[in-house]
N, C-alpha and C positions, 0 to 999 in steps of 0.2 A: 504494500500500500504506500502510495506517495504521500509526502507531507502536505498539509493544507496549502502552503505557499506555492506548491506545484500543481495543485488540483483546482485552485480558484484564482481569479484575477486579483493582483495586488494593486491597490490604489497608489497614486503618486506619493501620498503621505506615509505609505508603508503598511497600511491596514489591509487585512485580507477581506475581500468582499464575498458575497454569496454567488457571484457569477462564475459558472464553471469555466475553466481554462482548458485549452487543448494542450496536454503535456507533450513535451518533446521526449518521446521514448520509442525505442525500437527493439525488437526481439531478433538478435543476430543469429540465433540458432537456425540450422537448415530447415527444421520443421516449423519455424516461426516465419519471420520476414525474410531471413537470409541476409547475407552481407550487402548485396547490391541495394535492395529495397530498404534495408535498415539504414544504410548510409544516406540514402535519399530522404528518408523520413526525418532524420536529424537535421540535415541541411535545409529541408523545406521549413521545418519549425524555426530554425535560427534566422532564416532570411524572410520569413513571413509569406511564403509562396505555397500554394497547394501542392500536395504530393503528386497529383495527376499531371500538373503542369511540368514538374521536374521530370517525371517519367517520360512524358511526351518529348521534352527537350533532349533527354538522353537518347531516346530512340532515333530522333532526327540526326543527332551527332554521330551515332553509330552508323546509320545509313550513309551519311555523307562520307565518313572515313572509308566505308566499304566501296563506295563508288570511286573514290580517289585511288584505292588500291587496285581495283579492277581496271581503271583507265591506265594506270601506270604499267600494269602487267601486259595490257594489250598494245601499248605504245612501243614496247621493246621489240 
């Protein structure tokens, strides 16, 4: 169980509110989120972007790298 300061939004004056917060937590075990998605969950929470957005960006980046590798191998 996470402490209250990680489960609820903390006000600017330091008091813990009743508003639930989205905790930055990931299960890195293979049967959990795994390393890849776990890392993306933590990064998404830290930068304030949705996990689905980061997953989409990573997929685009991987596709771009694959296209470059294929183009380079065909060019030789």
